C-alpha positions in Angstrom: -0.1 0.0 0.0 2.8 2.4 0.9 4.5 1.8 -2.4 1.3 2.6 -4.3 0.9 5.8 -2.3 4.4 6.8 -3.1 3.8 6.2 -6.8 0.8 8.3 -6.8 2.5 11.2 -5.0 5.3 11.0 -7.5 3.0 11.2 -10.4 1.1 14.1 -8.8 4.4 16.1 -8.2 5.5 15.3 -11.8 2.2 16.8 -13.1 2.5 19.9 -11.0 6.1 20.5 -12.0 5.0 20.2 -15.7 2.1 22.6 -15.2 4.5 25.1 -13.6 7.0 24.8 -16.2 4.4 25.5 -18.8 3.1 28.6 -17.0 6.6 30.0 -16.6 7.2 29.5 -20.3 3.9 31.2 -21.0 4.7 34.1 -18.7 8.2 34.4 -20.4 6.5 34.5 -23.8 4.1 37.1 -22.8 6.9 39.3 -21.5 8.8 39.1 -24.7 5.6 40.2 -26.7 4.5 42.9 -24.3 5.8 46.2 -25.9 4.8 48.2 -22.9 7.7 46.5 -21.0 10.3 47.6 -23.7 11.6 51.0 -24.9 9.4 50.8 -27.9 5.9 51.7 -27.2 6.4 53.9 -24.2 3.8 56.7 -23.9 4.5 60.2 -22.7 2.3 60.7 -19.7 0.8 64.1 -20.5 0.0 63.5 -24.2 -0.3 59.6 -24.4 1.8 59.8 -27.7 4.3 56.9 -28.3 8.0 57.2 -28.3 11.0 54.9 -28.5 13.2 57.3 -26.3 13.6 57.0 -22.5 11.0 59.1 -20.7 12.8 60.4 -17.5 12.9 64.2 -17.9 11.1 66.3 -15.3 8.4 68.4 -16.5 9.0 72.2 -16.9 6.1 74.5 -16.1 6.6 78.1 -17.7 4.6 81.3 -17.2 3.8 82.7 -20.7 2.4 86.2 -21.3 -0.9 86.5 -23.3 -1.0 90.4 -23.5 -1.5 91.8 -26.8 2.2 92.9 -27.0 3.3 89.3 -26.4 1.4 87.8 -29.2 2.1 85.6 -31.2 4.1 83.6 -28.5 6.9 81.1 -29.2 6.7 77.5 -28.3 3.1 77.1 -27.3 2.6 74.3 -29.8 5.2 72.2 -28.1 3.5 72.3 -24.7 1.9 69.0 -23.5 -0.7 70.9 -21.6 -1.5 74.7 -21.4 -3.6 76.0 -18.5 -5.3 79.5 -19.1 -6.1 81.5 -16.1 -7.3 85.2 -15.4 -4.6 87.2 -13.7 -5.5 90.9 -13.0 -8.8 92.4 -14.5 -9.3 91.0 -18.0 -5.7 89.8 -18.6 -5.3 86.0 -19.1 -2.0 84.2 -18.7 -0.7 80.7 -19.6 1.0 78.1 -17.6 2.7 75.9 -20.4 3.7 72.4 -19.2 6.5 70.9 -21.3 7.6 67.2 -21.1 7.5 65.5 -24.4 8.9 68.3 -26.4 11.6 70.8 -25.2 11.9 73.9 -27.5 14.7 76.3 -27.5 12.6 79.3 -27.5 9.6 79.6 -25.1 7.9 82.9 -24.2 7.6 85.7 -23.5 7.9 84.7 -19.9 6.0 86.6 -17.3 5.5 86.9 -13.5 4.3 84.4 -10.9 0.9 83.9 -9.3 0.0 81.6 -6.4 -2.4 79.4 -8.3 0.0 78.8 -11.1 2.9 77.8 -8.8 0.5 75.6 -6.8 -0.4 73.8 -10.0 3.2 73.5 -11.3 4.1 71.9 -7.9 1.3 69.5 -8.1 2.6 68.1 -11.3 6.1 68.0 -9.7 7.3 70.5 -12.5 10.1 73.0 -12.4 8.4 76.3 -12.1 9.9 79.0 -14.4 8.7 82.6 -14.2 10.0 86.1 -14.2 9.3 88.4 -11.3 6.6 88.5 -8.7 5.1 90.7 -6.1 7.1 90.3 -2.8 4.3 88.3 -1.1 4.2 85.9 -4.0 8.0 85.4 -3.7 7.7 84.8 -0.1 5.2 82.0 -0.7 7.4 80.4 -3.3 10.3 80.4 -0.7 8.2 79.3 2.4 6.5 76.5 0.4 9.7 75.4 -1.1 8.4 75.5 -4.7 11.4 74.3 -6.9 11.7 77.2 -9.4 14.0 79.0 -11.7 13.4 82.8 -11.8 14.3 83.8 -15.5 14.9 87.4 -14.6 17.8 86.5 -12.5 19.5 84.7 -15.4 19.1 87.0 -18.3 21.7 86.7 -21.1 22.6 83.1 -19.9 22.3 80.1 -22.0 18.9 79.4 -20.5 17.2 82.9 -20.8 17.6 85.7 -23.4 15.8 88.9 -24.5 15.1 89.7 -28.2 15.3 93.2 -29.7 11.9 92.9 -31.8 9.7 93.7 -28.6 10.0 95.9 -25.7 10.6 94.9 -22.1 8.9 93.0 -20.4 7.5 91.4 -23.5 10.7 90.0 -24.9 12.2 87.4 -22.4 12.5 83.8 -23.6 13.7 80.5 -22.3 15.7 77.5 -23.7 14.2 74.6 -22.0 17.1 72.2 -22.2 19.4 74.8 -20.7 17.0 75.5 -17.8 17.7 71.9 -16.5 21.4 73.0 -16.1 20.3 75.9 -13.9 18.1 73.5 -12.0 20.9 71.2 -11.3 23.0 74.1 -10.0 20.3 74.6 -7.5 20.3 70.9 -6.6 16.9 70.2 -7.9 16.0 66.8 -9.5 15.8 67.0 -13.2 14.6 63.5 -13.9 11.9 61.1 -12.6 8.9 59.0 -13.3 5.4 60.5 -13.6 1.9 59.1 -13.5 0.2 59.2 -16.9 -3.3 60.5 -17.7 -5.9 58.0 -18.9 -6.3 57.8 -22.8 -8.7 56.4 -25.3 -9.0 56.1 -29.1 -11.2 58.4 -31.2 -13.6 55.4 -31.9 -14.7 55.3 -28.3 -15.9 59.0 -28.2 -19.3 59.9 -27.1 -21.1 63.2 -26.8 -23.0 65.9 -28.6 -21.7 67.4 -31.9 -19.8 70.7 -31.0 -17.5 72.4 -33.5 -17.4 75.9 -32.0 -16.6 77.3 -28.5 -16.6 80.9 -27.3 -15.3 82.0 -23.9 -16.1 85.4 -22.7 -13.8 85.9 -19.7 -14.7 89.6 -18.9 -17.5 90.9 -20.9 -16.2 91.5 -24.4 -12.3 91.2 -24.1 -10.7 88.8 -24.1 -12.8 86.5 -26.1 -11.4 83.1 -26.7 -12.7 81.1 -29.6 -12.1 77.5 -30.6 -13.2 76.1 -34.0 -13.0 72.4 -34.9 -11.0 71.6 -37.9 -12.5 68.5 -39.2 -9.9 67.7 -41.8 -7.0 67.9 -39.2 -9.2 66.7 -36.3 -8.1 69.3 -33.9 -9.5 72.5 -32.3 -7.8 75.8 -33.5 -7.9 78.9 -31.2 -8.7 82.4 -32.1 -7.9 85.2 -29.6 -9.9 88.4 -29.9 -10.5 87.7 -33.6 -6.9 86.5 -34.5 -6.0 82.9 -35.2 -3.3 81.9 -32.7 -0.2 81.0 -34.3 3.3 80.0 -33.2 5.8 82.9 -33.9 8.5 80.6 -35.1 6.5 78.4 -37.5 3.5 80.5 -38.3 1.4 77.3 -37.8 -2.0 77.4 -35.9 -2.0 76.1 -32.3 -3.6 72.5 -32.6 -5.6 71.3 -29.7 -6.6 67.6 -29.3 -8.4 67.9 -25.9 -10.1 71.2 -24.9 -11.1 71.0 -21.3 -13.0 73.9 -19.7 -13.3 74.0 -15.9 -15.3 76.3 -13.7 -13.8 77.4 -10.2 -14.1 80.0 -7.6 -12.2 83.2 -8.2 -11.6 85.9 -5.6 -9.9 89.4 -6.1 -7.6 89.9 -3.3 -6.0 93.4 -3.7 -6.2 96.7 -5.4 -4.2 95.6 -8.2 -7.0 93.0 -8.8 -4.8 89.9 -8.5 -6.9 86.9 -7.9 -6.9 83.8 -5.6 -8.1 80.9 -7.8 -9.2 77.5 -6.4 -7.3 74.7 -8.2 -8.3 71.8 -5.8 -12.0 71.7 -5.1 -13.5 70.5 -8.3 -16.6 71.6 -10.1 -18.5 71.8 -13.4 -16.6 71.3 -16.6 -16.9 70.7 -20.3 -14.6 68.2 -22.4 -14.4 68.6 -26.2 -12.6 65.8 -28.3 -12.8 65.5 -32.1 -16.0 67.5 -32.4 -17.8 65.9 -29.5 -18.8 67.8 -26.2 -19.5 66.1 -22.8 -20.7 68.0 -19.8 -19.1 66.6 -16.6 -17.1 67.5 -13.6 -13.5 68.3 -12.9 -11.3 66.9 -9.9 -7.9 67.5 -8.7 -6.7 63.9 -8.2 -3.3 63.5 -6.9 -2.4 66.9 -8.2 -3.7 66.4 -11.8 -6.8 68.2 -13.1 -8.9 65.4 -14.5 -12.5 65.1 -16.1 -14.7 63.0 -14.1 -18.3 61.7 -14.8 -20.3 59.6 -12.3 -17.2 59.0 -10.2 -15.1 57.7 -13.2 -12.2 59.4 -14.9 -13.0 60.2 -18.5 -9.9 59.7 -20.6 -8.3 62.2 -22.9 -7.4 61.3 -26.7 -3.6 61.3 -27.3 -2.3 64.6 -28.1 -2.2 68.2 -26.8 -4.5 69.5 -24.1 -5.7 73.1 -23.4 -7.4 73.7 -20.1 -9.4 76.9 -19.9 -10.2 78.0 -16.3 -13.4 80.2 -16.0 -15.3 81.6 -13.1 -18.0 79.8 -11.2 -19.8 83.2 -11.0 -19.0 85.3 -14.2 -18.1 89.0 -14.3 -21.0 91.4 -14.1 -22.3 92.0 -17.4 -21.2 88.8 -18.9 -24.4 87.3 -20.5 -22.8 83.9 -21.6 -19.3 83.1 -20.3 -19.2 79.8 -22.2 -20.9 79.0 -25.4 -20.5 75.6 -27.0 -22.4 74.7 -30.1 -22.5 73.1 -33.5 -22.3 75.6 -36.2 -23.2 74.8 -39.7 -20.4 75.4 -42.2 
C-alpha cells in the first residue's frame, strides 16, 4: 500500500512541475511580446503619444504672457498641456507644461501667481517665471517650490531677450538649458510621472460641437475654438486673430479642450486673484468635435475630467485647459458658449 501511495504522489508532483514549467514558459513568452515593457511603445504621460526614447525628464512649467504685446507667442505648440487663467482684471496668462518636447525658445515669460505655482508643484514640475510681487516670492520660498526665476539669469544660455519687442514682452527661455540651472540649485531633473488616462477616437461619445466661445470679462478677451474636421483638432482664435506660433506661423492645434469652472476671488487693489485649483466643479470636455458636460477634480495633483465617479480619458495629443469663473463677471451674458455651427 505504501508503495502505491508513493507512486501516486510522484505522479502528482510530476504533473504539478510540468504545469508550473508551462506557466513559466507562457509568462516569459508574454513578457517578450509585451511592448509596454520595452523601450518601444512607451507613452508620454501628458500626451499619451508613443516614443521609442527614454522618458525620464522632469516636466517644466513656464509662465507665458498672453497680453497683446506678447502675441504671437513662441513654443506654445510644443507644450503638452496649457492652462489659461485670468490674472489681473481682464488679462489672461498661460502656464505651459513641457515634457515630451523641449523647444529652445519659449515665451515671452511673465511673473508668478499663487495658483500657477501651486499647479506646477502638483505636477512636480520645475516652475519657471520672471518676477513676482514680494508676497508671492515669499510664498514660493516658504512653500519650497522648486523654481527658476528667469529674470535673475538673463543673457545666460537658458534665458535671453530679443530686440523685436520691448521689455517685459521679450524674455524667452531655452528649456534644455533650464535643466542645467536647476541642477546648479540641486533640484532633481529626472523622474517617473503618472500618466493621464487615454482612449481612442472610436470610443468617443457626446454631442456634436465644432465651436466654443469663452467670454472672460464681458467683451475682451474673447477666446474662440473652432474644430478643424480635416485635421481633427481645435484651433484657437484670440480676440478675432488665429493663434499661431511665432517661429513656425502654424496654428495652435488642440486635441483635448477642457473647460473648468472654479471660484475666483479678487484679493488686492491691483485686482490680483486667488483661484481654487483643488476643489473641483463643473466642466466641459471637447474631443474631435464631440462635447461632454461633466465635472473636474484634482486627483493626486492632476486636473482630470470625471463623470459619475469615473475618470474620463483624453485622446492622445495636446490638451488645453481653460479656467473660467464659477460666477461670471458682471455684464457677462454667456461666459461659455458651445455649439454646432453649420459650415
